[in-house]
N, C-alpha and C positions, 0 to 999 in steps of 0.2 A: 504494500500500500504506500502511496506517495506521502511524503511529509507535508504537513499543513503549511500553507503559505504564511510568510512573516507579515507583520504589519507594514513593513517597508515595501513589500511586493504589492500589497493591497493599495497602498498609497500611490504606487506607480500606475496601477490599473485605473485608479480614480482619476489620475492626471491624464491618462490616455483617453478615458471616457470624455473628459472635458474637451479635448482636442477633437475627438470624433464628433461630438455635438456641435462644435464650432464649424467643422467641415460641412456638416449637414446644413447648418444655417447659411453658410456662405454659398453652397450650391443652390439652395432655395432662392437666395437673392440673385445669383447669376442667372438662374432659370427665368426669373421675372424680368430681368434686364435684357435677356437675350431672346425674349419671346418673338417668334417670327423669323429667327435666324436659325435655319435648319442645323448647321454644324454645332451651334451652341446647344440647342435642344437635344440633339442626339448624344453629344458628349456628356452633358449634364445627367441625362438618364443613365448612361453607362457608369459614370462616377458615383451617382447615388446608389447604384446597385452594389458597388464595392463598399460604400459607407454602410449600407444595410448589413453586409456580412460582418463588418467590424462591430457594428452595434449588437448584432446577435452574439458574437464571440466575446466581446469585451464589456460593452455597456450593460447587457443583460446580466452578466456575471456579477458586476458591481452592484446592480440593483437587487439581485437575489441575496447577496451578502448583507445588504442593509436590512433585510427582513429578519436576519438572525438565523436563517436556515443553515448557513454554512459555518456557523461558529462551533 
């Protein structure tokens, strides 16, 4: 069985979550500004799919930990 994560590792994950959330917000802003520009719309969709994977892998883990389930 794997060793439990240290508080420092959880802090790193929380910092990553903040960056991922910022990326999502920036892409949403870019999508709004680039509305009607096909290359922007296409690439923002692709980038948001990558951000969704990061949210699933990192952000959700941080949120679950906040519930106390992983303690």
